[in-house]
C-alpha positions in Angstrom: -9.6 -12.5 -9.6 -10.3 -14.4 -6.3 -11.2 -12.2 -3.4 -9.1 -13.0 -0.3 -10.2 -12.5 3.3 -9.4 -8.9 4.4 -8.7 -7.8 0.8 -11.3 -5.1 0.9 -9.2 -3.3 3.6 -6.4 -2.8 1.1 -8.0 -2.4 -2.4 -9.8 1.0 -1.9 -6.7 3.1 -2.6 -3.9 2.7 -5.1 -1.3 3.7 -2.4 -1.9 1.0 0.1 0.0 -2.3 -0.1 -1.7 -5.5 1.1 0.3 -7.7 3.6 1.6 -9.8 0.8 2.9 -6.8 -1.1 0.2 -6.3 -3.7 -1.4 -3.1 -5.1 -4.9 -4.2 -5.9 -5.8 -1.1 -7.9 -2.9 -1.7 -10.2 -4.1 -5.3 -10.7 -7.6 -4.2 -11.3 -6.3 -1.8 -14.0 -4.5 -4.7 -15.6 -7.7 -6.7 -15.5 -9.6 -3.8 -17.2 -7.0 -3.9 -20.0 -7.6 -7.6 -20.5 -11.3 -6.8 -21.3 -10.2 -4.7 -24.3 -9.0 -5.9 -27.8 -5.7 -7.4 -28.5 -2.9 -5.2 -29.9 0.4 -6.4 -31.3 3.6 -4.8 -32.5 6.2 -6.6 -34.5 9.6 -5.2 -35.6 11.2 -6.1 -38.9 14.2 -5.0 -40.9 13.5 -1.3 -41.4 10.3 -0.8 -39.5 7.5 -1.7 -37.1 4.0 -3.0 -37.7 1.2 -2.1 -35.3 -2.0 -4.1 -35.5 -4.9 -3.8 -33.0 -8.4 -5.2 -32.8 -11.1 -2.6 -32.3 -14.7 -3.4 -31.4 -16.9 -2.1 -34.2 -19.7 0.4 -33.4 -23.1 -1.2 -32.9 -24.8 1.6 -34.9 -24.4 1.7 -38.6 -24.3 5.5 -38.3 -21.0 5.5 -36.5 -17.7 5.9 -38.3 -15.6 2.8 -37.4 -12.4 4.7 -38.5 -12.9 7.1 -35.7 -11.9 4.4 -33.2 -8.1 4.6 -33.1 -5.7 2.2 -31.4 -2.4 3.3 -33.0 -1.0 6.8 -32.8 1.7 8.9 -34.3 4.0 10.6 -31.8 6.7 12.2 -33.9 8.9 11.2 -36.9 10.0 7.7 -36.2 7.9 7.3 -33.1 4.5 5.7 -32.7 2.5 3.5 -30.3 -0.4 1.1 -30.1 -2.6 0.9 -27.0 -5.0 -1.5 -25.3 -7.5 -0.6 -22.6 -9.6 2.4 -22.1 -9.5 4.7 -25.2 -10.1 7.8 -23.1 -7.1 7.0 -20.9 -4.9 6.3 -23.9 -5.6 9.7 -25.4 -4.2 11.4 -22.3 -1.0 9.3 -22.4 -0.6 9.8 -26.1 -0.9 13.6 -25.7 1.8 13.4 -22.9 4.1 11.5 -25.3 3.6 14.1 -28.1 4.3 17.0 -25.8 7.4 15.4 -24.4 8.7 14.6 -27.9 8.3 18.2 -29.0 9.8 19.5 -25.7 12.9 17.4 -26.3 13.1 18.5 -29.9 12.9 22.2 -29.0 15.4 21.8 -26.1 18.1 19.7 -27.8 17.4 20.2 -31.5 17.0 16.4 -32.2 14.3 13.8 -32.0 13.8 12.2 -28.6 15.1 8.6 -28.3 12.2 6.2 -27.9 13.8 4.7 -24.8 14.0 8.2 -23.1 10.4 8.9 -24.0 9.3 5.5 -22.7 11.0 6.0 -19.3 9.4 9.5 -19.0 5.9 7.9 -19.5 6.8 5.1 -17.1 7.5 7.7 -14.5 4.2 9.4 -15.1 2.3 6.0 -14.8 4.2 5.2 -11.6 3.2 8.5 -10.0 -0.5 7.5 -10.4 0.1 4.5 -8.2 2.0 6.5 -5.5 -0.3 9.5 -4.6 -3.8 9.5 -3.1 -6.8 10.8 -4.9 -5.8 9.3 -8.3 -6.3 5.9 -10.0 -3.9 4.0 -12.3 -4.4 4.5 -16.0 -6.2 1.4 -17.4 -4.0 1.3 -20.5 -1.0 -0.6 -21.7 1.1 0.7 -24.6 3.7 -0.6 -27.0 5.9 2.4 -27.9 8.0 2.0 -31.0 11.0 3.8 -32.3 14.5 3.5 -33.7 18.1 3.4 -32.7 19.8 4.4 -35.9 17.9 2.3 -38.4 17.2 -0.5 -35.9 13.6 -0.8 -34.7 12.7 -1.4 -31.0 9.7 -1.5 -28.7 9.0 -0.6 -25.1 6.0 -2.0 -23.3 4.4 0.1 -20.5 1.6 -1.0 -18.2 -0.3 0.8 -15.3 2.4 0.0 -12.8 4.9 2.2 -14.8 7.2 -0.8 -15.5 9.1 -0.5 -18.9 10.3 -3.6 -20.8 12.0 -3.7 -24.2 10.8 -6.2 -26.8 11.3 -7.2 -30.5 7.7 -8.1 -30.7 4.9 -8.3 -28.1 1.2 -8.2 -27.4 -1.0 -6.4 -25.0 -4.7 -6.6 -24.2 -7.0 -9.6 -24.4 -5.3 -13.0 -24.1 -1.9 -11.4 -24.2 -0.1 -14.3 -22.7 -1.3 -16.7 -25.3 -0.5 -14.2 -28.1 2.9 -13.5 -26.7 3.7 -17.2 -26.6 2.7 -17.5 -30.3 5.0 -14.6 -31.1 7.9 -16.2 -29.2 7.4 -19.6 -30.8 6.7 -18.7 -34.4 8.0 -15.2 -35.2 10.7 -15.5 -37.9 14.2 -14.4 -37.0 14.2 -12.0 -39.9 11.1 -10.7 -41.6 10.1 -8.1 -44.2 7.2 -5.7 -43.9 4.6 -8.1 -45.5 5.7 -11.1 -43.4 5.6 -9.0 -40.2 2.2 -7.6 -41.1 0.6 -11.0 -41.7 2.1 -12.5 -38.6 0.9 -9.5 -36.5 -2.7 -10.1 -37.9 -2.4 -13.8 -37.1 -1.3 -12.9 -33.6 -4.3 -10.5 -33.1 -6.6 -13.3 -34.3 -5.1 -15.6 -31.7 -6.4 -13.2 -29.0 -9.8 -12.8 -30.5 -12.6 -15.2 -29.5 -14.4 -15.0 -32.9 -13.6 -14.3 -36.5 -13.6 -10.6 -37.5 -13.9 -8.5 -40.6 -10.9 -6.5 -42.0 -12.4 -3.2 -40.8 -12.0 -4.4 -37.2 -8.3 -4.0 -37.6 -6.4 -0.8 -36.9 -3.1 -1.3 -38.8 -0.2 1.0 -39.1 3.4 1.0 -40.2 6.3 3.0 -38.7 9.6 3.6 -40.5 12.6 5.7 -39.6 12.4 9.5 -40.1 8.7 9.1 -41.1 5.4 9.6 -39.4 3.3 6.6 -38.6 1.4 5.5 -41.7 -2.1 4.2 -41.0 -3.3 1.7 -43.6 -6.6 2.5 -45.3 -9.4 -0.1 -44.8 -9.1 -1.1 -48.5 -5.4 -1.8 -48.1 -5.9 -3.8 -44.9 -8.7 -5.8 -46.7 -6.3 -6.5 -49.6 -3.5 -7.6 -47.4 -5.6 -10.0 -45.3 -7.5 -11.5 -48.2 -7.7 -15.3 -47.9 -6.8 -15.5 -44.2 -8.9 -18.1 -42.5 -9.7 -16.1 -39.4 -11.2 -13.1 -41.3 -15.0 -13.6 -41.0 -18.2 -11.9 -40.0 -18.2 -8.9 -37.7 -18.7 -9.3 -33.9 -20.4 -6.0 -33.2 -20.2 -5.2 -29.5 -20.1 -1.6 -28.4 -17.0 -0.8 -26.3 -14.7 2.1 -25.4 -11.7 -0.3 -25.1 
């Protein structure tokens, strides 16, 4: 990001606009997300596939499975994140509490669009008040309208956009272009999964082993199902971009 003359006068607080209408702290948060791994969500007939790249721990003593990028929210609700893992846990906890609050108040599951807008409001508040910083996290929140799957993208600005499939994190523009160009109009679970893995590989600078993938499947009226490493390895067997691990410690 190129530093413009006088920019330092406006980038020290998230509440101060620059003369050309920019909030630099929000842009810096988006830049931090770009440093993390790529995460992709793809809808198909009857469900949603979440696939995210996670940096494997440098130490052989660490449990790679403890690094989570996809999260269950409620029955028929789940999300995948890109950015700072610590920030993402705070937002996931907010989503879980809001989902249960809605269920207790109205006796029904919260619509994913309502939940997404509630989180968008929280994210926006962290750009509006002094003494805070934007969350360095983007999310793809998935849910269902009836049996039809849908996604909402949320970024540090609090903006919410609906998608059929999308990517966040590293090289998201290139990955999103791939999804737009090659995603089949109709897909089953297996097709959506392999295409999501291909999209994550598009955002990765090097080949990666199967254990670097956090893969989950969401279906209506069910909790998010995280695929075991053995199942992920079976599903990606033979794909050209599955290779040797690139071990770089990270919290993104």
